[in-house]
N, C-alpha and C positions, 0 to 999 in steps of 0.2 A: 687351458693356456699351455701347460707344461707339454700336454701329449702333443701338441701341434708344433712346438719347438723341436721336441724329439723326432717328429715326423719329418720336419723338414730338413733336420741334421742326417737323417737317415736316407733320405730320398735325393738330397743336394750336395751337402757338405761332403759327406762319407765317399760318395762314388768320385767325387772331384779330387777328393785328397788321395784316394787310391790311383787315379789316373795320372795326377801330378807326381806321386811317388814313383810309380813304374817309368814315367817318361825321365825323371831325374836319374833313376837307376839305369835306363838305357843309354841316356847322354854320359853318365860316367863310364860306362862299359866301353861305348863307341868312341870316346875321347882318346882311347889308347891308340887308335888308328894314327892321329896326328903327332903323337910323342916321339921323340927321337928313340932308335932303337935300343939304346943302352938304359933310356928311362922306363920304357914299357916291359923290361925284361923284370922277373922277380927279384926281389931283393937276396944278396947272398945270405946263406944261413950262417956259415962259419966265418 
């Protein structure tokens, strides 16, 4: 029984989580396009 759930996790949930995380990271990076120019710039250090 346990091996079946581990197999389901490895074959279904883990790839879906990886794709979802990649999509979230891609959205976070591409969202900078729609930000105003002063917000898209890096934060001042000094």
